[in-house]
C-alpha positions as CSV (number, residue, x, y, z in Angstrom):
1,X,-7.2,23.1,6.8
2,X,-5.1,25.5,5.0
3,X,-2.2,23.9,3.3
4,X,0.6,25.1,0.8
5,X,2.0,22.9,-1.7
6,X,5.3,23.8,-3.2
7,X,6.0,22.0,-6.5
8,X,3.3,21.3,-9.0
9,X,5.1,18.3,-10.7
10,X,3.5,14.8,-10.5
11,X,3.8,14.4,-6.8
12,X,2.7,17.8,-5.9
13,X,0.0,17.7,-8.3
14,X,-1.3,14.4,-6.9
15,X,-1.1,15.5,-3.2
16,X,-3.1,18.7,-4.3
17,X,-5.6,16.4,-5.9
18,X,-6.0,14.4,-2.8
19,X,-6.3,17.2,-0.4
20,X,-8.4,19.5,-2.4
21,X,-10.9,16.7,-3.0
22,X,-11.4,16.5,0.9
23,X,-12.3,20.2,1.3
24,X,-8.9,21.5,2.4
25,X,-8.1,25.0,1.4
26,X,-5.1,24.3,-0.8
27,X,-2.6,26.5,-2.6
28,X,0.0,25.3,-5.0
29,X,3.4,27.2,-5.6
30,X,5.6,26.6,-8.5
31,X,8.0,28.7,-10.8
32,X,6.6,27.0,-13.9
33,X,3.5,29.0,-14.7
34,X,2.3,26.2,-17.1
35,X,2.3,23.7,-14.3
36,X,0.2,26.2,-12.1
37,X,-2.3,26.5,-14.8
38,X,-2.7,22.8,-15.2
39,X,-3.1,22.5,-11.3
40,X,-5.9,25.5,-11.3
41,X,-7.6,24.1,-14.3
42,X,-8.2,20.6,-13.3
43,X,-8.2,20.9,-9.4
44,X,-10.1,23.0,-6.8
45,X,-6.9,24.9,-5.8
46,X,-5.5,28.3,-5.9
47,X,-2.2,28.8,-7.8
48,X,0.9,31.1,-7.2
49,X,3.6,31.3,-9.9
50,X,6.9,32.1,-8.4
51,X,9.8,30.6,-6.5
52,X,8.7,28.8,-3.4
53,X,11.6,29.7,-1.1
54,X,10.9,33.4,-1.7
55,X,9.2,35.0,1.4
56,X,7.0,37.5,-0.7
57,X,5.7,34.3,-2.8
58,X,5.0,32.5,0.2
59,X,3.3,35.5,1.6
60,X,1.0,35.7,-1.5
61,X,0.4,32.1,-1.1
62,X,-1.3,32.6,2.3
63,X,1.6,31.5,4.6
64,X,0.7,33.9,7.4
65,X,-2.3,31.6,8.4
66,X,-1.3,28.4,6.9
67,X,-1.2,25.2,9.0
68,X,1.0,23.2,7.0
69,X,3.5,23.4,4.0
70,X,4.8,20.6,1.9
71,X,7.9,21.3,0.0
72,X,8.0,18.9,-3.1
73,X,10.0,20.8,-5.6
74,X,12.7,19.1,-7.8
75,X,15.5,20.9,-5.6
76,X,16.5,19.6,-2.2
77,X,18.0,23.1,-1.2
78,X,14.8,24.9,-2.3
79,X,12.8,22.5,-0.2
80,X,15.0,23.0,2.8
81,X,15.0,26.8,2.4
82,X,11.3,26.8,1.9
83,X,10.7,25.1,5.4
84,X,13.2,27.5,7.0
85,X,11.4,30.5,5.7
86,X,8.0,29.0,6.5
87,X,9.1,28.4,10.1
88,X,11.3,31.7,10.8
89,X,9.2,34.2,9.0
90,X,5.6,32.9,9.1
91,X,5.5,30.3,12.1
92,X,4.0,27.6,10.1
93,X,3.5,24.5,12.4
94,X,4.0,21.6,10.2
95,X,6.6,21.4,7.6
96,X,7.2,18.3,5.3
97,X,10.1,18.3,2.7
98,X,11.0,15.8,0.0
99,X,14.7,15.2,-0.2
100,X,16.5,13.2,-2.7
101,X,20.4,13.7,-1.9
102,X,21.8,10.7,0.2
103,X,24.2,13.2,2.1
104,X,21.2,15.0,3.4
105,X,19.7,11.7,4.5
106,X,22.7,10.2,6.3
107,X,21.7,9.2,9.8
108,X,24.8,10.8,11.3
109,X,23.5,14.2,10.1
110,X,19.9,13.8,11.3
111,X,20.6,16.5,13.9
112,X,20.3,18.9,11.2
113,X,16.6,18.8,11.2
114,X,16.0,20.1,14.8
115,X,13.7,22.9,15.1
116,X,16.5,25.3,16.1
117,X,18.5,24.3,13.1
118,X,16.6,23.3,9.9
119,X,13.1,23.0,11.2
120,X,11.7,20.1,8.9
121,X,9.2,18.1,10.8
122,X,9.1,15.2,8.4
123,X,11.7,14.2,5.7
124,X,10.4,12.2,2.7
125,X,13.0,10.3,0.6
126,X,11.5,9.0,-2.6
127,X,14.6,6.8,-3.3
128,X,14.1,5.0,0.1
129,X,10.4,4.7,-0.5
130,X,11.0,3.1,-3.9
131,X,13.6,1.0,-2.5
132,X,11.4,-0.3,0.2
133,X,8.5,-0.9,-2.4
134,X,11.0,-2.9,-4.5
135,X,12.1,-5.1,-1.8
136,X,8.4,-5.7,-0.8
137,X,7.7,-6.8,-4.5
138,X,10.7,-9.2,-4.2
139,X,9.3,-10.7,-1.0
140,X,6.0,-11.6,-2.8
141,X,6.8,-12.4,-6.5
142,X,3.5,-13.8,-7.3
143,X,1.8,-10.5,-6.4
144,X,1.6,-7.7,-8.7
145,X,1.4,-5.1,-5.8
146,X,2.3,-5.5,-2.1
147,X,2.5,-3.5,1.0
148,X,3.2,-4.2,4.7
149,X,0.8,-3.2,7.4
150,X,0.4,-3.8,11.3
151,X,4.2,-3.5,11.9
152,X,4.7,-6.4,9.5
153,X,2.0,-8.7,10.9
154,X,-0.3,-8.1,7.9
155,X,0.3,-7.5,4.1
156,X,-1.8,-6.2,1.2
157,X,-1.4,-8.4,-1.8
158,X,-2.4,-7.6,-5.4
159,X,-3.3,-10.9,-7.1
160,X,-4.4,-11.4,-10.9
161,X,-7.0,-14.1,-11.2
162,X,-6.1,-16.7,-13.7
163,X,-8.0,-19.7,-15.3
164,X,-6.3,-21.9,-12.8
165,X,-7.3,-20.1,-9.6
166,X,-9.2,-22.6,-7.4
167,X,-11.7,-20.0,-6.1
168,X,-12.7,-18.5,-9.4
169,X,-16.6,-18.0,-9.8
170,X,-16.9,-18.7,-6.2
171,X,-18.9,-16.1,-4.1
172,X,-16.6,-14.4,-1.5
173,X,-19.0,-15.4,1.4
174,X,-18.1,-19.0,0.5
175,X,-14.3,-18.3,1.2
176,X,-15.0,-18.0,4.9
177,X,-16.8,-21.5,4.9
178,X,-14.2,-23.2,2.8
179,X,-11.2,-21.8,4.7
180,X,-12.4,-20.8,8.1
181,X,-9.0,-20.6,9.7
182,X,-7.6,-18.4,6.8
183,X,-6.9,-15.0,7.9
184,X,-7.4,-13.1,4.7
185,X,-9.9,-10.7,3.3
186,X,-10.5,-9.6,-0.2
187,X,-11.0,-5.8,0.0
188,X,-10.7,-4.6,-3.6
189,X,-11.4,-5.9,-7.1
190,X,-10.4,-4.2,-10.5
191,X,-12.7,-5.4,-13.4
192,X,-12.6,-4.3,-17.0
193,X,-10.5,-1.1,-15.6
194,X,-13.0,-0.2,-12.7
195,X,-11.8,-0.6,-9.1
196,X,-14.6,-1.4,-6.5
197,X,-15.1,-2.8,-3.0
198,X,-16.8,-6.2,-3.2
199,X,-19.9,-7.6,-1.5
200,X,-20.1,-10.9,0.0
201,X,-22.3,-12.1,-2.8
202,X,-19.7,-11.1,-5.5
203,X,-17.5,-13.6,-7.3
204,X,-14.1,-13.4,-8.7
205,X,-13.7,-13.8,-12.6
206,X,-10.7,-14.8,-14.7
207,X,-9.1,-11.4,-15.7
208,X,-9.9,-9.7,-12.3
209,X,-7.3,-8.1,-10.2
210,X,-8.1,-8.3,-6.6
211,X,-6.4,-6.7,-3.5
212,X,-6.3,-9.2,-0.5
213,X,-5.3,-8.6,3.1
214,X,-3.6,-11.4,4.5
215,X,-2.1,-12.2,8.0
216,X,1.8,-12.5,7.5
217,X,1.7,-16.1,8.6
218,X,-1.0,-17.0,6.2
219,X,0.4,-15.3,2.9
220,X,1.9,-18.7,1.4
221,X,-1.5,-20.3,2.1
222,X,-3.3,-17.3,0.7
223,X,-1.3,-17.3,-2.5
224,X,-1.9,-20.9,-2.9
225,X,-5.7,-20.6,-2.5
226,X,-5.7,-17.9,-5.3
227,X,-3.7,-20.2,-7.5
228,X,-0.2,-18.7,-7.1
229,X,3.1,-20.4,-6.1
230,X,5.6,-18.6,-3.8
231,X,9.1,-19.1,-4.6
232,X,12.5,-18.0,-2.9
233,X,14.5,-15.3,-4.6
234,X,18.1,-16.7,-4.5
235,X,19.5,-14.8,-7.4
236,X,18.6,-11.3,-8.5
237,X,19.7,-9.2,-11.3
238,X,19.5,-5.4,-10.9
239,X,19.5,-3.1,-13.9
240,X,20.4,0.5,-12.6
241,X,23.0,1.3,-10.1
242,X,21.8,4.7,-8.8
243,X,20.5,5.4,-5.4
244,X,17.4,3.1,-5.6
245,X,19.4,0.1,-7.0
246,X,22.4,0.7,-4.6
247,X,19.8,0.7,-1.6
248,X,18.1,-2.4,-2.8
249,X,21.5,-4.2,-3.2
250,X,22.6,-3.2,0.3
251,X,19.4,-4.4,1.9
252,X,19.7,-7.9,-0.1
253,X,23.2,-8.1,1.1
254,X,22.3,-7.4,4.7
255,X,19.1,-9.6,4.5
256,X,19.0,-13.1,6.2
257,X,18.5,-14.9,3.0
258,X,22.0,-14.0,1.6
259,X,20.7,-13.4,-2.0
260,X,23.1,-13.5,-4.8
261,X,22.9,-10.2,-6.6
262,X,24.4,-8.9,-9.8
263,X,24.0,-5.2,-10.8
264,X,24.1,-3.7,-14.3
265,X,24.9,0.1,-14.5
266,X,25.5,2.1,-17.7
267,X,27.3,5.0,-16.2
268,X,30.9,4.1,-15.3
269,X,31.1,6.5,-12.4
270,X,27.8,5.2,-10.9
271,X,29.0,1.7,-11.5
272,X,32.3,2.4,-9.6
273,X,30.4,4.1,-6.7
274,X,28.2,1.0,-6.4
275,X,31.0,-1.4,-6.4
276,X,32.6,0.7,-3.6
277,X,29.5,0.5,-1.4
278,X,28.7,-3.1,-1.9
279,X,30.6,-6.0,-0.4
280,X,29.2,-9.3,-2.3
281,X,27.2,-7.7,-5.2
282,X,28.9,-8.1,-8.7
283,X,28.7,-4.8,-10.5
284,X,28.9,-4.8,-14.4
285,X,29.3,-1.7,-16.4
286,X,27.2,-1.6,-19.5
287,X,23.8,-1.4,-21.0
288,X,21.0,-3.4,-19.5
289,X,19.4,-4.0,-22.9
290,X,22.7,-5.6,-24.1
291,X,21.8,-9.5,-24.5
292,X,25.4,-10.4,-24.0
293,X,25.8,-8.4,-20.7
294,X,22.6,-9.8,-19.6
295,X,23.8,-13.3,-20.2
296,X,27.0,-12.5,-18.5
297,X,24.8,-11.5,-15.3
298,X,23.0,-14.9,-15.7
299,X,19.8,-13.7,-16.3
300,X,18.7,-17.2,-17.6
301,X,19.4,-18.8,-14.2
302,X,18.1,-15.6,-12.1
303,X,15.0,-15.8,-10.1
304,X,14.0,-12.3,-10.4
305,X,15.1,-9.0,-12.4
306,X,14.5,-5.5,-11.1
307,X,15.0,-2.8,-13.6
308,X,15.3,0.6,-11.8
309,X,17.0,3.0,-13.9
310,X,15.7,6.6,-14.4
311,X,14.4,5.9,-17.8
312,X,11.0,4.2,-18.0
313,X,11.5,2.7,-21.6
314,X,14.8,1.2,-20.7
315,X,13.2,-0.5,-17.7
316,X,10.5,-1.9,-19.8
317,X,12.6,-3.1,-22.5
318,X,15.1,-4.7,-20.2
319,X,12.3,-6.6,-18.4
320,X,11.1,-7.9,-21.8
321,X,14.5,-8.9,-22.8
322,X,15.0,-10.6,-19.5
323,X,11.7,-12.6,-19.9
324,X,12.7,-13.6,-23.4
325,X,16.1,-14.9,-22.1
326,X,14.2,-17.0,-19.3
327,X,14.0,-14.9,-16.3
328,X,10.6,-15.9,-14.6
329,X,9.9,-12.8,-12.6
330,X,10.6,-9.1,-13.6
331,X,9.8,-5.7,-12.0
332,X,10.1,-2.5,-13.8
333,X,10.2,1.0,-12.3
334,X,7.5,3.1,-14.1
335,X,7.3,7.0,-13.6
336,X,4.8,7.5,-16.3
337,X,1.4,6.0,-15.2
338,X,0.0,6.0,-18.7
339,X,2.5,3.1,-19.4
340,X,1.2,0.9,-16.8
341,X,-1.6,-0.6,-19.2
342,X,1.2,-1.9,-21.2
343,X,2.7,-4.1,-18.4
344,X,0.5,-7.0,-18.8
345,X,0.8,-7.1,-22.7
346,X,4.6,-6.9,-22.4
347,X,4.6,-9.8,-19.8
348,X,6.0,-7.6,-17.1
349,X,4.9,-9.1,-13.7
350,X,5.0,-6.1,-11.5
351,X,5.9,-2.4,-11.4
352,X,6.7,0.4,-9.0
353,X,5.3,3.8,-9.4
354,X,7.7,6.2,-7.5
355,X,5.0,9.0,-7.4
356,X,2.5,6.6,-5.6
357,X,5.1,5.6,-3.2
358,X,6.0,9.1,-2.3
359,X,2.4,10.3,-2.3
360,X,1.5,7.3,0.1
361,X,4.5,8.5,2.5
362,X,3.4,12.0,2.5
363,X,-0.3,11.2,3.0
364,X,0.7,9.1,6.1
365,X,1.8,12.4,7.8
366,X,-1.4,14.4,6.9
367,X,-4.3,12.2,7.8
368,X,-6.4,13.0,10.8
369,X,-6.4,11.1,13.9
370,X,-3.9,8.5,14.8
371,X,-3.1,7.3,11.3
372,X,-0.1,5.0,11.3
373,X,0.2,4.1,7.6
374,X,-1.4,5.1,4.2
375,X,-1.1,3.3,0.8
376,X,-2.4,4.7,-2.4
377,X,-3.8,2.1,-5.0
378,X,-3.5,2.7,-8.6
379,X,-3.8,6.3,-10.1
380,X,-5.0,7.5,-6.6
381,X,-8.3,5.3,-7.1
382,X,-8.2,4.1,-3.6
383,X,-6.3,4.0,-0.3
384,X,-5.5,1.7,2.4
385,X,-5.5,3.5,5.9
386,X,-4.1,1.9,9.2
387,X,-5.1,3.9,12.2
388,X,-5.3,3.6,15.8
389,X,-9.0,3.8,17.2
390,X,-9.4,6.4,19.9
391,X,-12.2,6.6,22.5
392,X,-13.7,9.7,20.7
393,X,-13.9,7.8,17.5
394,X,-17.4,6.7,16.2
395,X,-15.9,3.3,15.6
396,X,-14.9,2.6,19.3
397,X,-17.3,0.3,21.2
398,X,-19.2,-0.9,18.2
399,X,-19.4,-4.4,16.3
400,X,-18.4,-4.3,12.7
401,X,-22.1,-5.0,11.7
402,X,-23.2,-2.0,13.5
403,X,-20.8,0.5,11.7
404,X,-22.4,2.4,8.7
405,X,-19.5,2.0,6.4
406,X,-19.8,3.6,2.8
407,X,-20.2,1.0,-0.1
408,X,-16.6,1.7,-1.1
409,X,-15.1,0.9,2.4
410,X,-14.1,-2.5,3.7
411,X,-12.1,-3.5,6.9
412,X,-9.2,-5.6,5.9
413,X,-7.6,-6.4,9.4
414,X,-7.7,-5.7,12.9
415,X,-5.2,-5.8,15.7
416,X,-6.6,-6.3,19.0
417,X,-4.3,-6.7,22.1
418,X,-1.4,-7.3,19.9
419,X,-2.8,-9.9,17.9
420,X,-3.9,-9.4,14.3
421,X,-7.4,-10.8,13.4
422,X,-9.8,-11.2,10.5
423,X,-12.7,-9.0,11.4
424,X,-16.2,-10.5,11.4
425,X,-19.5,-9.0,11.6
426,X,-19.7,-9.7,15.3
427,X,-16.2,-8.4,16.2
428,X,-16.2,-5.4,18.6
429,X,-13.9,-2.7,17.8
430,X,-12.5,-1.0,21.0
431,X,-10.3,2.0,21.9
432,X,-6.8,1.1,21.4
433,X,-7.4,-1.3,18.5
434,X,-5.7,-0.8,15.3
435,X,-7.7,-1.1,12.0
436,X,-6.6,-1.3,8.4
437,X,-9.3,0.1,6.0
438,X,-9.7,-0.1,2.3
439,X,-11.5,3.0,0.9
440,X,-12.2,4.2,-2.7
441,X,-11.0,7.7,-3.3
442,X,-14.6,9.3,-2.9
443,X,-15.1,7.7,0.4
444,X,-11.8,8.7,2.1
445,X,-13.4,11.8,3.7
446,X,-16.1,9.6,5.4
447,X,-13.4,7.4,6.7
448,X,-11.4,10.3,8.1
449,X,-14.7,11.3,9.9
450,X,-14.8,7.9,11.4
451,X,-11.0,7.8,12.5
452,X,-10.5,11.4,13.5
453,X,-10.9,12.9,16.9
454,X,-12.3,16.2,18.0
455,X,-9.2,17.7,19.4
456,X,-6.2,15.5,18.7
457,X,-4.4,16.5,15.5
458,X,-0.6,15.5,15.0
């Protein structure tokens, strides 16, 4: 497939890395020649230096025979015009744009994106994706990572293995015997910095980070088995009142749990805007690193603190200070992936990577076959792919034990006739079933072959 990616920043580079590794014909466009040089030096892609919205630049990028364009520059307007040019001048069939401004995302203006107006097929909002990820982290505070699948019926949980974990040093095959009714599967383990898909004979050791698929109704029991306690988040402090913080606060206000929320925002105009857009949330104008202000927000009595400013170091230090003041659970928004290894040493319980959430959202609309969801794990080390099984898929009509999965691929959950089940070796996969697969990055192309159909695309 021939794909043009406009924008060679963190998101664009990561998308190019995924797609070029899967033998697509990828061209990256950016006005910054240095970013283009980095992309062409490190990836198997072509690069064009120039403004993505210029027709002649897109022409040089091969737009006349491109099948898809992904507009992920830092400018909403450039992304929108790029999609318009791609449609009107070159007739590119599939157009994806990343848009940040809330005004462009307001539901009452959604008619703007019709093909006869502004022809954008898929709009990706990084702020909404990050806010959703933050809410998911709050819903499972004992997990360092989490993502929802199967329309909320299943959840991927990232769990750190501590010394008090009841199943430490236990072969995974024994978990099925010990907890025969538990609908949970360990699909990935990170040990000494390396992520792998475990075999039945493998054990979990102290210090491992494991990824577990669990049925929604079994999450509390799963966490307990892995030595984690689930607690309700009744008091939450937000540091950062921008689009992400405001969206999170609005969802917490609208949620059934009636969480008591306090927000700290340094910029007075942002604080005033947040106060106007919220009903029950108390908004404090000041620095989230100020110990006195954190005390005024009740950080010592809070169940969780979420730092979502646009500065990584502020987020990290706010979390460290909140921990020192007695807050049991802290989450930091981290844009720079090189800072992630510091999280454990600083005592930060969980983090959100905006790049990973945006990349996951874009990949969801690119994958072959009837892909329903994609989640990128770590620094693009693995993916969890949820897809419907079609009649032409090599999976259809076979038992799990009969399928030749690569070593780095495991089935996490299977939805059959509306019920989510834990797949066993003798479980038959039929047309219409929905599977959730964990796949290491190098095995994603093989998974696509197992999922894709001969004609159906988009």
